[in-house]
N, C-alpha and C positions, 0 to 999 in steps of 0.2 A: 395299249402303245406303252402307260405306266411301268405294268407288270414287266412287260420285257425289259425295261431299261433296268429295274429294280432286278431284274436276272441276271442282266448283264455283268450289273455295279458288284453281287453278289459276287459271282464268279470271278471277275480281276481281285476282289479281297481275298477269296480263298486262294488265287494263285499268288499274291504278294507274301501270305502266310506260307505257303509252303516254299516257297522259295527261301523265305528267312529260316524257315525250321533246318533247310538242308545245308544252309550255308552255317549254321548255328552246330551242324550235325560236323560238316566239313572242319570247321575250326576246334572243336572239342576232338577229333580224332587224330588231328597233328602231332606227332610229339613234341615236347617242349625242351629241349636243353639245358641241364641244372649244372652252372658251372661247378668244377672242382675247388670244394672249400680248401685252401693254405692253409697248414698248419706246420709246426716243427719246432723241435727242440735241440737244444746245444750245451753240454756240459765240460767241464776242467777240473781237473783234480793237482793243479797245481802247474808250474813252470820251474825250471833251472837246470843244472849241470846234469842232464837227463841222458847218460851214455849207454846205448847197449851194451857195449864190451863191460861195464861194470852192472849190467844186468842180468841174473839167472832166468832161463827159461821158466824156472817156478815162481818166479818172481813179477817176472812177466806177466805171465797169464792170470797170477794173482789180480795184479791190476785191471789188464781188461777184462776178466771178468765181472769185476766189480764196478767198471765203467759202464759193461752192459746192462748188470743188473739194475746200477740208477737210472740210467737212461729209459731201459724200458718200463719203468715206475711210472716215467712221465710221459713217455710217451702213450701206454694205455689210457690216462687221463684223457689227454688231450683228444685220441681217435673216438672217446664215446661223448665227445662232447664236452667234457672240462675245462675248464677257466685254467689259462695261464700261470694264475697263482697260485693253484693247487699244484700242477704239475711241479713247477719251480721248488716250490714246499717240501712236497714228499721225495722228490727227485736228492734233494739235498740231504735229507732227513737219512738216507741209506749210505752216503758220503759220510755222514756227523756219525754213525755208529760205526762206520768202518777204523781201525787203525793202521791203516794204509795211508791214510791224507791226515794233513794237519788243519782238524777242524773236528771239534766234536770228542769223541773218544779218542783220535790219534793226535790230539792238542802236545804242544810241546812245551817246554819248560819256561819259566821266567827265571830268573837270575836269584829267587829267592825259593824255586822249586815249586810254585803253584801252575795252575793252568789256568789264563786268563782269556775269556773267549770274546772275539769280535763278530757281528754278523749284522747284512742290512739286505734291505727288502724294496721295490720298487714297482709301481704299478703304472703302463704308461697310457690309459684313459684319462687317468687323471692329475698325473703327475705325483702323486702320494705316496710318502716313503716312510720309512722306520729305520731303527737301529739301536742295538745294544752294542755297550763296549765292555769290558774288562769283569765280564761276568764269569762265577765260577762254581756254578753248583743247577746251571739249567742244561737240560742231556741235550735240546734242540736249539740253540741259537738262534737259529733261523727262523724259527717260529718264533722266539721272543720279539724280533724284530718287525716281525707281520704283525703281532699284537700290537707293539708301538704303534706302526700305520692302521690301524685299524680301528684299534679301541683308545688312543691317547689323542690328544691335541698338539703332541710333542712330535716331531723328527727321532731325536735320538735321547735315550736314557743310558746312563752310564754306572759301573760296578754295584753298592748296596739298593740302590735306587730301584736299579733295573732286574735285581733278581726279586725284590719285593713285587716289583710290577708283574714279574712274570708269575710267580707262586698266586698274586690275585686273580690274574686270568686262567689261574686252572691249570698252565702249564706243568709237564713233569719236573720235577727239582730231585737231584740226585748227591748222593755224600762226592765234596771233591776227588775223593779216590777213586772213583769212577773212571774218571781219564786218564789216570793213571798206566803206564806203558813201560814197559822196562828199555825197550827200543829209543824212547825219548829220554828216557833220564838219562842214557848213555850222554847220548847227544849231545846233553846239558853239562855232563863232567867233561866231555871231550872239548866242548867250546870254553868251558871256564877254566882246564888245564893249559889250555892253548893261550885266552886270555893272561893266564899267567907269566906265560914267557914275553907276549907280546909287549907288557907295561915295562919289561925291563929295558925296551928301547925308549929312544927319546921322542919319536913320532906314535905316543903312544895311542892317541885315540885312532887316528887314520889307520896303524897298523891293523889294531885290533877290527876294526869295518872292513879293511879291503880284504883280509887275509879270512875272517872269519862269518862277518855278516852276511855275505852275499849268496852264501850257502846254504844258513839256518833258519830261512822262513818260509822256504818253497813247499808248496803242497797243501796252501787253501785251496778250496771248492767252490764252483760257482754252478748258475743254472742259469740259461734266458731260453725265452720260450715263446711262441705267438699260437694262440688258440684260434678255432675254427670261427670262432665270431670277431676276430681280428685284434686282439686286446694282445699287447704284449706284457712283458713283466721280466725283472731281472731279481737274484738273490747272490748273496755272496757271504760264506761262513770261513773261519781260520782261528787258528789259535795264535798266530803273528809268530812273532820271533824268538828262536832260543835264546835265551840266556837274556832276555828282555829286561832292561830297569825302569825304574821310576813310574809304573804304568804305561809304558809307552803303547800308542794305539797308532797301526798302520792306517791303510788306505779302507779297509775291507768293510769298515763300517761309515765310510764319508761316502754321503751321494754324491755322484758327477765323478768321484774318484774311482773307487772299486764296485760301484754299483751306478746303471742308470736305466729307464726306459723311458723310452714315449712313442705313442702311437704314431707320430708322425714320421717315424725316423727308425729307431731299431732300440735294443734292449742290450745292455754290455755287462759282464762280469770280468773283473780283475784280476791278476795274480802276478806277484812278482815283490820287486822293493819297492813297499808303501810309501817312501816317502817322497819319491820319484813322482809316484802316479798320484797321488797328492798335489805335487807343485805343478804337474802337466796335466792335471783336472782330465787324467784320460778317457773315462767312460762317456763325462759329457761332451769333452773334444770330438770325439767321432759321428757323437749324433748332432751335433753344432757342425762340422762340417758336411755334413749329408743335407741338412735343415737351409743352411746359408749359401754353400756353395753348388750344390745340387749334385752332387760324385755320390758314385754309388756305395753302398758298405766296406765293400774290399779295397776299394780305393783308398775311403777314410781312413779304414783299420791300419793298411799299409802306411800310409803316411805320417800317421801318429806313433804306431810302434815302431817302425824302421828309420822312422826320421826323427820326428819330436823327442821322443822317449829316449832314443839311443843317444841323439846327440846331448840330450840332459844327462847323460851317463847312469841310465835306469836299465833295469832289466827286469824281464819277465813277459807277459802276454796276455792277452782276451780273448773272449769267445762272446760272440754277437750273433744276433738275427736279427733281421729287419721285417719291414711291415708285410712284403711280399713272401715272406719263408727263404730267404738269402740269407748264407750261415759265411761267418768269418772266424776263423780260427788263427790268428796269428801271434807271433812270440819272436824275440831276438834269441833266446837262449837254445841252448843245445836239445833242448826237450819240452815236452808238455803234454800231459796226462791229458787227452781229449776224445769226446766221442759225440756224434749227433745222428737224428735220423728226421727223415723229412715225410710229406706226406704219405708218399707213395710208400713207407715204410723201409727204406733203404737205409742200413747200419754203417756208419764209420765209425773206427775205431782208430787212435793215432797217439803216440808217445815221441817218436824220436821227430827231428826236422828232416823232411824230406825233399 
C-alpha cells in the first residue's frame, strides 16, 4: 500500500514538473516587443534678414550642403548609441570650421579688427554647464566651453584666462589669423563707413544701432540633441557682432539666454540680437514654461519668441528638442538656417520663413 502511495505521489510530482516546464517554454517562445528608442538632433546657423531674392542658387546650395553635413555627423553619433554631448560638440565643429557661419572660421570682426569668439555648453542630466567668452586663438570654442563644464569648477571663463585653460586642456590653439576671411573684413569696413555717416546725425547711438546692428551679428551656430539614454544637451558658438566694441559679449555664452538643457523638459540654442535674449532669459524661459505650465515645446517656443521676445523688441530665433524627441525651430525674422533629423532618419533643412 505504501509503495502504491509513493508511486502515485511520484507521478503527481513529475506531472507538476512537466507542467512547469511547458509553461516556461511557452513564456520563452513569446516574442517581447522592445520599445523604439527616441533620439534626435536639431541645428541652426543663424537667423536674420535671409530672403530668397537675395540668395543665389549657388549660395543656397552651399548652406544646405553644410547644414546637412553638420547634422549627419551628430546623427551618426546618436544612431550608434553615442552621447548627446558628443553629438552636439562634433556637429558644431563642422559649422565652426566653415566660413559660411559667424562662428569659428567665419567669425565677424570687432571694431579693432579682431575675432573674439564666445560659446556655451550644457547637459541636461545634471544641469552642468560651461562657457567661454572673448577667446581669440581657440580653434573650436565649443570644445573649450565643454572643457570648462567637465574639467573646471566654474561655469564661464573669459579672454586670456579662457585661452590659457583651453591650452592646458590640450585643445587646438591656432594663430588668430586663422579666423580671417575677406568676406567678414569687408562687412566690418561697410559697418564702419556707415557708422561715420550715422555719427554725423543727432541721434547717434540709436541711429547706428537701428541701421546696422540688427543685421550685423547673425550667423551664430547651435545644436540641441537627445540621445538613446534620454539625455539632452545643447551648445552655441558665435563670433558675436560685427564692429562690436568694449569687449561686448552677447547671449551665446550666457547659460539660460543662449543655451539651456534640462532632461525634465528640453534643450535649447538661441541666435539673434543677444542683448534681448539676455534680458528675456529666452532659452531658460522656454524650459520653464514647459516645467511649470505643462505646455508643449512648440507652444512654449512660440510664446517666448513670437510674443515675449518680439514685444521686447528683439529679433532672432531658437532651435530646441524635448525629452520625447519633439523639435521646435521658431524665429521672428525673415529666415533662419536650420535642420533636424529624427530617430527614423528623416532629414529637414530650411532657410526661409515657410
